[in-house]
N, CA, C and O atoms as a Tripos MOL2 file, in Angstrom:
@<TRIPOS>MOLECULE
protein
  288   287    72     0     0
PROTEIN
NO_CHARGES

@<TRIPOS>ATOM
      1 N          62.6380   66.6150   78.6030 N.3       1 MET1
      2 CA         63.2710   68.1360   78.8580 C.3       1 MET1
      3 C          63.8000   68.4040   77.2960 C.2       1 MET1
      4 O          64.4250   67.7310   76.4760 O.2       1 MET1
      5 N          63.3090   69.5340   77.3140 N.am      2 ASP2
      6 CA         63.5640   70.2940   76.1550 C.3       2 ASP2
      7 C          65.3050   70.7010   76.1060 C.2       2 ASP2
      8 O          66.0930   71.4260   76.7140 O.2       2 ASP2
      9 N          65.3040   69.7300   74.9740 N.am      3 GLY3
     10 CA         66.6260   70.0010   74.1050 C.3       3 GLY3
     11 C          67.6370   71.3670   74.5160 C.2       3 GLY3
     12 O          68.8070   71.3480   74.8990 O.2       3 GLY3
     13 N          66.7390   72.5240   74.2870 N.am      4 ASN4
     14 CA         66.8380   73.6680   73.5990 C.3       4 ASN4
     15 C          66.8640   74.6730   75.4570 C.2       4 ASN4
     16 O          67.1650   75.8540   75.6360 O.2       4 ASN4
     17 N          66.5270   73.8550   76.2900 N.am      5 SER5
     18 CA         66.6910   74.6140   77.6000 C.3       5 SER5
     19 C          68.6350   74.9210   77.8830 C.2       5 SER5
     20 O          69.5990   74.3210   77.4090 O.2       5 SER5
     21 N          68.5820   75.7820   78.5840 N.am      6 ASP6
     22 CA         70.0150   75.7160   79.0910 C.3       6 ASP6
     23 C          69.8720   75.8990   80.6230 C.2       6 ASP6
     24 O          69.7270   77.0230   81.1030 O.2       6 ASP6
     25 N          69.9230   74.5640   81.5300 N.am      7 SER7
     26 CA         70.1010   75.1900   83.0660 C.3       7 SER7
     27 C          71.0680   74.7650   83.1430 C.2       7 SER7
     28 O          71.1220   73.7220   83.7950 O.2       7 SER7
     29 N          72.2630   75.2530   82.5950 N.am      8 THR8
     30 CA         73.5430   75.3840   83.7620 C.3       8 THR8
     31 C          73.2800   76.3150   84.1850 C.2       8 THR8
     32 O          72.5550   77.2060   83.7430 O.2       8 THR8
     33 N          74.2050   76.1850   85.7140 N.am      9 VAL9
     34 CA         74.8500   77.2830   86.1050 C.3       9 VAL9
     35 C          76.2560   77.6750   86.6160 C.2       9 VAL9
     36 O          77.0290   76.9790   87.2740 O.2       9 VAL9
     37 N          76.4660   79.2940   86.0460 N.am     10 SER10
     38 CA         77.3260   79.5930   86.1190 C.3      10 SER10
     39 C          77.7810   80.2570   87.2870 C.2      10 SER10
     40 O          76.9340   80.2950   88.1800 O.2      10 SER10
     41 N          78.8600   80.7850   87.5400 N.am     11 ARG11
     42 CA         79.2590   81.5780   88.9610 C.3      11 ARG11
     43 C          80.4480   82.6350   88.5570 C.2      11 ARG11
     44 O          81.3190   82.4410   87.7090 O.2      11 ARG11
     45 N          80.2230   84.0920   89.5770 N.am     12 GLY12
     46 CA         81.5060   84.8450   88.5190 C.3      12 GLY12
     47 C          81.1340   85.7990   89.9030 C.2      12 GLY12
     48 O          80.3340   85.4740   90.7800 O.2      12 GLY12
     49 N          81.8630   86.9420   89.8550 N.am     13 ILE13
     50 CA         82.4620   88.1540   90.6440 C.3      13 ILE13
     51 C          82.1870   88.8880   89.7860 C.2      13 ILE13
     52 O          82.1060   88.6870   88.5740 O.2      13 ILE13
     53 N          81.9870   90.0280   90.5370 N.am     14 VAL14
     54 CA         81.9890   91.6480   90.0140 C.3      14 VAL14
     55 C          82.3350   92.8470   90.8660 C.2      14 VAL14
     56 O          81.6000   93.4410   91.6540 O.2      14 VAL14
     57 N          83.6310   93.0930   90.5460 N.am     15 PHE15
     58 CA         83.6210   94.2480   90.9340 C.3      15 PHE15
     59 C          83.4860   95.8330   90.8360 C.2      15 PHE15
     60 O          84.0930   96.3590   89.9040 O.2      15 PHE15
     61 N          82.6370   96.7850   91.8350 N.am     16 ALA16
     62 CA         82.2430   97.6540   90.7980 C.3      16 ALA16
     63 C          81.5100   98.7110   91.9100 C.2      16 ALA16
     64 O          80.7210   98.3250   92.7730 O.2      16 ALA16
     65 N          81.7000   99.3540   91.8220 N.am     17 PRO17
     66 CA         80.5610  100.9550   92.7530 C.3      17 PRO17
     67 C          79.9710  100.5640   92.0610 C.2      17 PRO17
     68 O          80.1300  100.1460   90.9150 O.2      17 PRO17
     69 N          78.4770  100.7550   93.3110 N.am     18 LEU18
     70 CA         76.9640  100.2200   92.9750 C.3      18 LEU18
     71 C          76.5930  101.7320   92.4150 C.2      18 LEU18
     72 O          77.0820  102.7510   92.9020 O.2      18 LEU18
     73 N          75.7590  101.7230   91.4390 N.am     19 LYS19
     74 CA         75.3190  102.7040   90.6810 C.3      19 LYS19
     75 C          73.8080  102.6540   90.5960 C.2      19 LYS19
     76 O          73.2380  103.4560   89.8560 O.2      19 LYS19
     77 N          73.2230  101.9060   91.1920 N.am     20 GLU20
     78 CA         71.4190  102.0000   91.1340 C.3      20 GLU20
     79 C          71.2110  100.4060   92.0690 C.2      20 GLU20
     80 O          71.5160   99.2400   91.8180 O.2      20 GLU20
     81 N          70.5030  101.1330   93.2860 N.am     21 ALA21
     82 CA         69.8460   99.9200   93.8190 C.3      21 ALA21
     83 C          68.0300   99.9440   93.9470 C.2      21 ALA21
     84 O          67.3890  100.9030   94.3740 O.2      21 ALA21
     85 N          67.4220   98.5830   93.4400 N.am     22 CYS22
     86 CA         66.0100   98.9540   93.8110 C.3      22 CYS22
     87 C          65.2840   97.5930   94.1720 C.2      22 CYS22
     88 O          65.6890   96.4410   94.0210 O.2      22 CYS22
     89 N          64.6600   97.8400   94.4450 N.am     23 PRO23
     90 CA         64.0050   96.4380   95.1750 C.3      23 PRO23
     91 C          64.4660   94.9920   95.2930 C.2      23 PRO23
     92 O          64.8740   94.1620   96.1050 O.2      23 PRO23
     93 N          64.1020   95.2090   93.7480 N.am     24 ASP24
     94 CA         64.4700   93.5770   92.9860 C.3      24 ASP24
     95 C          65.9180   93.4180   92.8090 C.2      24 ASP24
     96 O          66.3770   92.3070   93.0750 O.2      24 ASP24
     97 N          66.8300   94.4690   92.3490 N.am     25 ARG25
     98 CA         68.0210   94.1570   91.4610 C.3      25 ARG25
     99 C          69.0150   95.3120   91.8310 C.2      25 ARG25
    100 O          68.6430   96.3450   92.3870 O.2      25 ARG25
    101 N          70.4830   95.0100   91.4270 N.am     26 ILE26
    102 CA         71.1430   96.1150   92.0920 C.3      26 ILE26
    103 C          72.3040   96.3570   90.5710 C.2      26 ILE26
    104 O          72.6670   95.3690   89.9330 O.2      26 ILE26
    105 N          72.6910   97.5780   90.2370 N.am     27 VAL27
    106 CA         73.6120   97.7870   88.9400 C.3      27 VAL27
    107 C          74.9760   98.1250   89.4410 C.2      27 VAL27
    108 O          75.4480   99.0150   90.1490 O.2      27 VAL27
    109 N          75.4220   97.1000   88.8190 N.am     28 LEU28
    110 CA         76.9520   97.8190   89.2550 C.3      28 LEU28
    111 C          77.8970   97.9600   87.8560 C.2      28 LEU28
    112 O          78.2680   97.0700   87.0910 O.2      28 LEU28
    113 N          78.0920   99.1110   87.8240 N.am     29 GLY29
    114 CA         78.9770   99.2890   86.1270 C.3      29 GLY29
    115 C          77.4620   99.2240   85.2250 C.2      29 GLY29
    116 O          76.3820   99.7680   85.4590 O.2      29 GLY29
    117 N          77.7970   98.5260   84.3690 N.am     30 ASP30
    118 CA         76.6790   98.0760   82.9020 C.3      30 ASP30
    119 C          76.3740   96.6430   83.4980 C.2      30 ASP30
    120 O          76.1280   95.8630   82.5780 O.2      30 ASP30
    121 N          76.3140   96.0720   84.6970 N.am     31 CYS31
    122 CA         76.2780   94.7920   85.4010 C.3      31 CYS31
    123 C          74.8280   94.9250   86.2020 C.2      31 CYS31
    124 O          74.7220   95.5110   87.2800 O.2      31 CYS31
    125 N          73.5470   94.1800   85.3830 N.am     32 VAL32
    126 CA         72.6500   94.1060   86.2320 C.3      32 VAL32
    127 C          72.4410   92.9990   87.0920 C.2      32 VAL32
    128 O          72.8530   91.9940   86.5120 O.2      32 VAL32
    129 N          71.9730   92.7180   88.2490 N.am     33 LEU33
    130 CA         72.3550   91.7360   89.3420 C.3      33 LEU33
    131 C          70.8420   91.7130   90.0120 C.2      33 LEU33
    132 O          70.3770   92.6680   90.6340 O.2      33 LEU33
    133 N          70.1290   90.4230   89.7770 N.am     34 PHE34
    134 CA         68.5590   90.2530   90.4860 C.3      34 PHE34
    135 C          68.9820   89.7170   92.1790 C.2      34 PHE34
    136 O          69.5840   88.6960   92.5110 O.2      34 PHE34
    137 N          68.4540   90.7530   92.9960 N.am     35 LEU35
    138 CA         68.3480   89.7790   94.3620 C.3      35 LEU35
    139 C          67.4810   88.5550   94.7200 C.2      35 LEU35
    140 O          66.3420   88.3030   94.3290 O.2      35 LEU35
    141 N          68.0240   88.0750   95.2880 N.am     36 PRO36
    142 CA         67.1100   86.7860   95.9550 C.3      36 PRO36
    143 C          65.8580   87.3520   96.4860 C.2      36 PRO36
    144 O          65.8590   88.5330   96.8330 O.2      36 PRO36
    145 N          64.6660   86.5590   96.5990 N.am     37 ALA37
    146 CA         63.6900   87.2170   97.2030 C.3      37 ALA37
    147 C          63.7810   87.4170   98.6190 C.2      37 ALA37
    148 O          64.2140   86.3580   99.0710 O.2      37 ALA37
    149 N          63.6010   88.2010   99.5130 N.am     38 GLY38
    150 CA         63.5550   89.0910  100.4790 C.3      38 GLY38
    151 C          64.7000   89.7850  100.7330 C.2      38 GLY38
    152 O          64.8130   90.3760  101.8070 O.2      38 GLY38
    153 N          65.6230   89.8100   99.8640 N.am     39 ALA39
    154 CA         67.1100   90.4170   99.9240 C.3      39 ALA39
    155 C          66.9230   91.8270   99.8720 C.2      39 ALA39
    156 O          65.8200   92.2850   99.5710 O.2      39 ALA39
    157 N          67.8100   92.4990  100.1150 N.am     40 THR40
    158 CA         67.7710   94.0690  100.0420 C.3      40 THR40
    159 C          68.9380   94.4360  100.2040 C.2      40 THR40
    160 O          69.6610   93.6700  100.8410 O.2      40 THR40
    161 N          69.5150   95.7060   99.6960 N.am     41 CYS41
    162 CA         70.6690   96.1400   99.1100 C.3      41 CYS41
    163 C          70.8240   97.8600  100.1230 C.2      41 CYS41
    164 O          70.3330   98.9700   99.9180 O.2      41 CYS41
    165 N          71.5730   97.4190  101.0110 N.am     42 THR42
    166 CA         71.3650   98.6290  102.0240 C.3      42 THR42
    167 C          72.3910   99.8440  101.1830 C.2      42 THR42
    168 O          72.0580  100.9820  100.8520 O.2      42 THR42
    169 N          73.4550   99.2980  101.0240 N.am     43 TYR43
    170 CA         74.7430  100.1680  100.5990 C.3      43 TYR43
    171 C          74.2340  101.7410   99.9810 C.2      43 TYR43
    172 O          73.1710  101.9740   99.4060 O.2      43 TYR43
    173 N          75.0440  102.4530  100.2110 N.am     44 ALA44
    174 CA         75.2870  103.9670   99.7100 C.3      44 ALA44
    175 C          75.6340  104.0720   97.8780 C.2      44 ALA44
    176 O          76.6970  103.5950   97.4800 O.2      44 ALA44
    177 N          74.8810  104.5720   97.1010 N.am     45 LEU45
    178 CA         75.3810  104.6350   96.0990 C.3      45 LEU45
    179 C          76.7890  105.0450   95.7530 C.2      45 LEU45
    180 O          77.2490  106.1050   96.1770 O.2      45 LEU45
    181 N          77.4490  104.2660   95.0270 N.am     46 GLY46
    182 CA         78.9030  104.5740   95.1420 C.3      46 GLY46
    183 C          79.5380  103.9980   96.1270 C.2      46 GLY46
    184 O          80.6340  104.5320   96.2970 O.2      46 GLY46
    185 N          79.3500  103.2390   96.7660 N.am     47 THR47
    186 CA         80.1870  101.9000   97.3680 C.3      47 THR47
    187 C          80.7000  101.3890   96.6840 C.2      47 THR47
    188 O          80.0830  101.3570   95.6190 O.2      47 THR47
    189 N          81.8180  100.7770   96.6530 N.am     48 SER48
    190 CA         82.8960   99.6340   95.8610 C.3      48 SER48
    191 C          82.1390   98.2340   96.8060 C.2      48 SER48
    192 O          81.8040   98.1630   97.9880 O.2      48 SER48
    193 N          82.0720   97.2760   95.7250 N.am     49 LEU49
    194 CA         80.9780   96.1190   96.3620 C.3      49 LEU49
    195 C          81.7100   94.9310   95.7880 C.2      49 LEU49
    196 O          81.8130   95.0110   94.5640 O.2      49 LEU49
    197 N          82.1170   94.1130   96.1920 N.am     50 GLU50
    198 CA         82.5260   92.4820   95.3330 C.3      50 GLU50
    199 C          81.0720   91.8960   95.4710 C.2      50 GLU50
    200 O          80.4930   91.6780   96.5350 O.2      50 GLU50
    201 N          80.7210   91.7400   94.5530 N.am     51 VAL51
    202 CA         79.2250   90.6140   94.6780 C.3      51 VAL51
    203 C          79.5200   89.5030   93.6370 C.2      51 VAL51
    204 O          79.9170   89.7460   92.4970 O.2      51 VAL51
    205 N          79.3020   88.3170   94.1070 N.am     52 GLU52
    206 CA         79.2160   86.7560   93.7960 C.3      52 GLU52
    207 C          77.8500   86.8150   93.1050 C.2      52 GLU52
    208 O          76.9170   87.5770   93.3600 O.2      52 GLU52
    209 N          77.9090   86.0560   92.3720 N.am     53 TYR53
    210 CA         76.8750   85.9240   91.7820 C.3      53 TYR53
    211 C          76.4290   84.4540   90.7820 C.2      53 TYR53
    212 O          77.1610   84.2680   89.8100 O.2      53 TYR53
    213 N          75.3760   83.5280   90.9810 N.am     54 THR54
    214 CA         75.3910   82.8750   90.3540 C.3      54 THR54
    215 C          74.3450   83.1840   88.9450 C.2      54 THR54
    216 O          73.5200   84.0880   89.0780 O.2      54 THR54
    217 N          74.3910   82.5010   87.7440 N.am     55 GLU55
    218 CA         74.2040   83.1060   86.3310 C.3      55 GLU55
    219 C          73.0210   81.6100   85.5060 C.2      55 GLU55
    220 O          73.3860   80.5600   84.9770 O.2      55 GLU55
    221 N          72.1680   81.9410   85.6400 N.am     56 GLN56
    222 CA         71.3780   80.7390   85.1180 C.3      56 GLN56
    223 C          70.4500   81.3420   83.9600 C.2      56 GLN56
    224 O          69.6970   82.2700   84.2540 O.2      56 GLN56
    225 N          70.4860   80.7730   82.4740 N.am     57 ASN57
    226 CA         69.4730   81.3320   81.5170 C.3      57 ASN57
    227 C          69.9120   82.7680   81.5460 C.2      57 ASN57
    228 O          68.9640   83.5500   81.6170 O.2      57 ASN57
    229 N          70.7910   83.1750   81.5190 N.am     58 GLY58
    230 CA         70.8880   84.4910   81.0390 C.3      58 GLY58
    231 C          70.7830   85.7060   82.4360 C.2      58 GLY58
    232 O          71.1780   86.8720   82.4560 O.2      58 GLY58
    233 N          70.1380   84.9440   83.4540 N.am     59 ARG59
    234 CA         69.8760   85.4230   84.8160 C.3      59 ARG59
    235 C          71.1420   85.5120   85.7230 C.2      59 ARG59
    236 O          71.8860   84.5630   85.9700 O.2      59 ARG59
    237 N          71.2700   86.6880   86.1470 N.am     60 ARG60
    238 CA         72.3560   86.9930   87.1090 C.3      60 ARG60
    239 C          71.6050   86.9200   88.7910 C.2      60 ARG60
    240 O          70.8670   87.8030   89.2280 O.2      60 ARG60
    241 N          71.8570   86.1190   89.2760 N.am     61 THR61
    242 CA         71.0720   86.2850   90.6790 C.3      61 THR61
    243 C          72.5340   86.5890   91.8180 C.2      61 THR61
    244 O          73.6620   86.1310   91.6360 O.2      61 THR61
    245 N          72.2210   87.2220   92.6430 N.am     62 VAL62
    246 CA         73.2510   87.6320   93.5860 C.3      62 VAL62
    247 C          73.1960   86.6600   94.8410 C.2      62 VAL62
    248 O          72.1920   86.5550   95.5450 O.2      62 VAL62
    249 N          74.3440   85.9800   95.0450 N.am     63 ALA63
    250 CA         74.7300   85.1740   96.2070 C.3      63 ALA63
    251 C          75.3060   86.0660   97.5740 C.2      63 ALA63
    252 O          75.0360   85.7650   98.7370 O.2      63 ALA63
    253 N          76.0990   87.1460   97.1860 N.am     64 LYS64
    254 CA         76.7830   87.6040   98.2760 C.3      64 LYS64
    255 C          77.3970   88.9530   97.9660 C.2      64 LYS64
    256 O          78.1700   89.2580   97.0570 O.2      64 LYS64
    257 N          76.9130   89.6330   98.8570 N.am     65 ILE65
    258 CA         77.7080   91.0600   98.6740 C.3      65 ILE65
    259 C          78.8380   91.6040   99.4680 C.2      65 ILE65
    260 O          78.6700   91.3890  100.6690 O.2      65 ILE65
    261 N          79.6130   92.0530   99.2710 N.am     66 THR66
    262 CA         80.6320   92.7270  100.1810 C.3      66 THR66
    263 C          81.2030   93.8180   99.8320 C.2      66 THR66
    264 O          81.6640   94.1160   98.7300 O.2      66 THR66
    265 N          81.1570   94.6290  101.1280 N.am     67 PRO67
    266 CA         81.8810   96.1800  100.5490 C.3      67 PRO67
    267 C          83.4680   96.0320  100.2460 C.2      67 PRO67
    268 O          83.8910   94.8760  100.2560 O.2      67 PRO67
    269 N          84.2030   96.8580  100.0340 N.am     68 THR68
    270 CA         85.5580   96.8660   99.3900 C.3      68 THR68
    271 C          86.0580   97.9180   99.4510 C.2      68 THR68
    272 O          85.5450   98.9510   99.0200 O.2      68 THR68
    273 N          87.1390   97.8320   99.9940 N.am     69 LYS69
    274 CA         88.1670   99.0400  100.1530 C.3      69 LYS69
    275 C          88.6650   99.5080   98.6040 C.2      69 LYS69
    276 O          89.0240   98.5920   97.8640 O.2      69 LYS69
    277 N          88.7090  101.0130   98.0340 N.am     70 VAL70
    278 CA         89.2080  101.1900   96.8890 C.3      70 VAL70
    279 C          91.0610  101.0050   97.2290 C.2      70 VAL70
    280 O          91.4570  101.4120   98.3210 O.2      70 VAL70
    281 N          91.7060  100.6170   96.6060 N.am     71 GLY71
    282 CA         92.9620  100.8540   96.5910 C.3      71 GLY71
    283 C          93.8990   99.9590   97.6570 C.2      71 GLY71
    284 O          94.8600  100.3530   98.3170 O.2      71 GLY71
    285 N          93.3630   98.7690   97.6100 N.am     72 ASN72
    286 CA         94.0880   97.3490   98.4890 C.3      72 ASN72
    287 C          94.9420   96.8480   97.5590 C.2      72 ASN72
    288 O          95.6210   95.8550   97.8170 O.2      72 ASN72
@<TRIPOS>BOND
     1     1     2 1
     2     2     3 1
     3     3     4 2
     4     3     5 am
     5     5     6 1
     6     6     7 1
     7     7     8 2
     8     7     9 am
     9     9    10 1
    10    10    11 1
    11    11    12 2
    12    11    13 am
    13    13    14 1
    14    14    15 1
    15    15    16 2
    16    15    17 am
    17    17    18 1
    18    18    19 1
    19    19    20 2
    20    19    21 am
    21    21    22 1
    22    22    23 1
    23    23    24 2
    24    23    25 am
    25    25    26 1
    26    26    27 1
    27    27    28 2
    28    27    29 am
    29    29    30 1
    30    30    31 1
    31    31    32 2
    32    31    33 am
    33    33    34 1
    34    34    35 1
    35    35    36 2
    36    35    37 am
    37    37    38 1
    38    38    39 1
    39    39    40 2
    40    39    41 am
    41    41    42 1
    42    42    43 1
    43    43    44 2
    44    43    45 am
    45    45    46 1
    46    46    47 1
    47    47    48 2
    48    47    49 am
    49    49    50 1
    50    50    51 1
    51    51    52 2
    52    51    53 am
    53    53    54 1
    54    54    55 1
    55    55    56 2
    56    55    57 am
    57    57    58 1
    58    58    59 1
    59    59    60 2
    60    59    61 am
    61    61    62 1
    62    62    63 1
    63    63    64 2
    64    63    65 am
    65    65    66 1
    66    66    67 1
    67    67    68 2
    68    67    69 am
    69    69    70 1
    70    70    71 1
    71    71    72 2
    72    71    73 am
    73    73    74 1
    74    74    75 1
    75    75    76 2
    76    75    77 am
    77    77    78 1
    78    78    79 1
    79    79    80 2
    80    79    81 am
    81    81    82 1
    82    82    83 1
    83    83    84 2
    84    83    85 am
    85    85    86 1
    86    86    87 1
    87    87    88 2
    88    87    89 am
    89    89    90 1
    90    90    91 1
    91    91    92 2
    92    91    93 am
    93    93    94 1
    94    94    95 1
    95    95    96 2
    96    95    97 am
    97    97    98 1
    98    98    99 1
    99    99   100 2
   100    99   101 am
   101   101   102 1
   102   102   103 1
   103   103   104 2
   104   103   105 am
   105   105   106 1
   106   106   107 1
   107   107   108 2
   108   107   109 am
   109   109   110 1
   110   110   111 1
   111   111   112 2
   112   111   113 am
   113   113   114 1
   114   114   115 1
   115   115   116 2
   116   115   117 am
   117   117   118 1
   118   118   119 1
   119   119   120 2
   120   119   121 am
   121   121   122 1
   122   122   123 1
   123   123   124 2
   124   123   125 am
   125   125   126 1
   126   126   127 1
   127   127   128 2
   128   127   129 am
   129   129   130 1
   130   130   131 1
   131   131   132 2
   132   131   133 am
   133   133   134 1
   134   134   135 1
   135   135   136 2
   136   135   137 am
   137   137   138 1
   138   138   139 1
   139   139   140 2
   140   139   141 am
   141   141   142 1
   142   142   143 1
   143   143   144 2
   144   143   145 am
   145   145   146 1
   146   146   147 1
   147   147   148 2
   148   147   149 am
   149   149   150 1
   150   150   151 1
   151   151   152 2
   152   151   153 am
   153   153   154 1
   154   154   155 1
   155   155   156 2
   156   155   157 am
   157   157   158 1
   158   158   159 1
   159   159   160 2
   160   159   161 am
   161   161   162 1
   162   162   163 1
   163   163   164 2
   164   163   165 am
   165   165   166 1
   166   166   167 1
   167   167   168 2
   168   167   169 am
   169   169   170 1
   170   170   171 1
   171   171   172 2
   172   171   173 am
   173   173   174 1
   174   174   175 1
   175   175   176 2
   176   175   177 am
   177   177   178 1
   178   178   179 1
   179   179   180 2
   180   179   181 am
   181   181   182 1
   182   182   183 1
   183   183   184 2
   184   183   185 am
   185   185   186 1
   186   186   187 1
   187   187   188 2
   188   187   189 am
   189   189   190 1
   190   190   191 1
   191   191   192 2
   192   191   193 am
   193   193   194 1
   194   194   195 1
   195   195   196 2
   196   195   197 am
   197   197   198 1
   198   198   199 1
   199   199   200 2
   200   199   201 am
   201   201   202 1
   202   202   203 1
   203   203   204 2
   204   203   205 am
   205   205   206 1
   206   206   207 1
   207   207   208 2
   208   207   209 am
   209   209   210 1
   210   210   211 1
   211   211   212 2
   212   211   213 am
   213   213   214 1
   214   214   215 1
   215   215   216 2
   216   215   217 am
   217   217   218 1
   218   218   219 1
   219   219   220 2
   220   219   221 am
   221   221   222 1
   222   222   223 1
   223   223   224 2
   224   223   225 am
   225   225   226 1
   226   226   227 1
   227   227   228 2
   228   227   229 am
   229   229   230 1
   230   230   231 1
   231   231   232 2
   232   231   233 am
   233   233   234 1
   234   234   235 1
   235   235   236 2
   236   235   237 am
   237   237   238 1
   238   238   239 1
   239   239   240 2
   240   239   241 am
   241   241   242 1
   242   242   243 1
   243   243   244 2
   244   243   245 am
   245   245   246 1
   246   246   247 1
   247   247   248 2
   248   247   249 am
   249   249   250 1
   250   250   251 1
   251   251   252 2
   252   251   253 am
   253   253   254 1
   254   254   255 1
   255   255   256 2
   256   255   257 am
   257   257   258 1
   258   258   259 1
   259   259   260 2
   260   259   261 am
   261   261   262 1
   262   262   263 1
   263   263   264 2
   264   263   265 am
   265   265   266 1
   266   266   267 1
   267   267   268 2
   268   267   269 am
   269   269   270 1
   270   270   271 1
   271   271   272 2
   272   271   273 am
   273   273   274 1
   274   274   275 1
   275   275   276 2
   276   275   277 am
   277   277   278 1
   278   278   279 1
   279   279   280 2
   280   279   281 am
   281   281   282 1
   282   282   283 1
   283   283   284 2
   284   283   285 am
   285   285   286 1
   286   286   287 1
   287   287   288 2
@<TRIPOS>SUBSTRUCTURE
     1 MET1         2 RESIDUE 1 A MET
     2 ASP2         6 RESIDUE 1 A ASP
     3 GLY3        10 RESIDUE 1 A GLY
     4 ASN4        14 RESIDUE 1 A ASN
     5 SER5        18 RESIDUE 1 A SER
     6 ASP6        22 RESIDUE 1 A ASP
     7 SER7        26 RESIDUE 1 A SER
     8 THR8        30 RESIDUE 1 A THR
     9 VAL9        34 RESIDUE 1 A VAL
    10 SER10       38 RESIDUE 1 A SER
    11 ARG11       42 RESIDUE 1 A ARG
    12 GLY12       46 RESIDUE 1 A GLY
    13 ILE13       50 RESIDUE 1 A ILE
    14 VAL14       54 RESIDUE 1 A VAL
    15 PHE15       58 RESIDUE 1 A PHE
    16 ALA16       62 RESIDUE 1 A ALA
    17 PRO17       66 RESIDUE 1 A PRO
    18 LEU18       70 RESIDUE 1 A LEU
    19 LYS19       74 RESIDUE 1 A LYS
    20 GLU20       78 RESIDUE 1 A GLU
    21 ALA21       82 RESIDUE 1 A ALA
    22 CYS22       86 RESIDUE 1 A CYS
    23 PRO23       90 RESIDUE 1 A PRO
    24 ASP24       94 RESIDUE 1 A ASP
    25 ARG25       98 RESIDUE 1 A ARG
    26 ILE26      102 RESIDUE 1 A ILE
    27 VAL27      106 RESIDUE 1 A VAL
    28 LEU28      110 RESIDUE 1 A LEU
    29 GLY29      114 RESIDUE 1 A GLY
    30 ASP30      118 RESIDUE 1 A ASP
    31 CYS31      122 RESIDUE 1 A CYS
    32 VAL32      126 RESIDUE 1 A VAL
    33 LEU33      130 RESIDUE 1 A LEU
    34 PHE34      134 RESIDUE 1 A PHE
    35 LEU35      138 RESIDUE 1 A LEU
    36 PRO36      142 RESIDUE 1 A PRO
    37 ALA37      146 RESIDUE 1 A ALA
    38 GLY38      150 RESIDUE 1 A GLY
    39 ALA39      154 RESIDUE 1 A ALA
    40 THR40      158 RESIDUE 1 A THR
    41 CYS41      162 RESIDUE 1 A CYS
    42 THR42      166 RESIDUE 1 A THR
    43 TYR43      170 RESIDUE 1 A TYR
    44 ALA44      174 RESIDUE 1 A ALA
    45 LEU45      178 RESIDUE 1 A LEU
    46 GLY46      182 RESIDUE 1 A GLY
    47 THR47      186 RESIDUE 1 A THR
    48 SER48      190 RESIDUE 1 A SER
    49 LEU49      194 RESIDUE 1 A LEU
    50 GLU50      198 RESIDUE 1 A GLU
    51 VAL51      202 RESIDUE 1 A VAL
    52 GLU52      206 RESIDUE 1 A GLU
    53 TYR53      210 RESIDUE 1 A TYR
    54 THR54      214 RESIDUE 1 A THR
    55 GLU55      218 RESIDUE 1 A GLU
    56 GLN56      222 RESIDUE 1 A GLN
    57 ASN57      226 RESIDUE 1 A ASN
    58 GLY58      230 RESIDUE 1 A GLY
    59 ARG59      234 RESIDUE 1 A ARG
    60 ARG60      238 RESIDUE 1 A ARG
    61 THR61      242 RESIDUE 1 A THR
    62 VAL62      246 RESIDUE 1 A VAL
    63 ALA63      250 RESIDUE 1 A ALA
    64 LYS64      254 RESIDUE 1 A LYS
    65 ILE65      258 RESIDUE 1 A ILE
    66 THR66      262 RESIDUE 1 A THR
    67 PRO67      266 RESIDUE 1 A PRO
    68 THR68      270 RESIDUE 1 A THR
    69 LYS69      274 RESIDUE 1 A LYS
    70 VAL70      278 RESIDUE 1 A VAL
    71 GLY71      282 RESIDUE 1 A GLY
    72 ASN72      286 RESIDUE 1 A ASN
């Protein structure tokens, strides 16, 4: 194994309104998150979301998307 590769997997959560939805990724604020193969995001732009993700080698992949209510 190459000693320079980083295969560490990190986890995180982003809370933000949906800014952009593409077939392969979503954008929340200034954060780009890639959708897993076969997944889609059907929420309307501007919907407040909580997105759980994993990050490996600088790529953030969505694990779970949950709509949230503003002001909870």
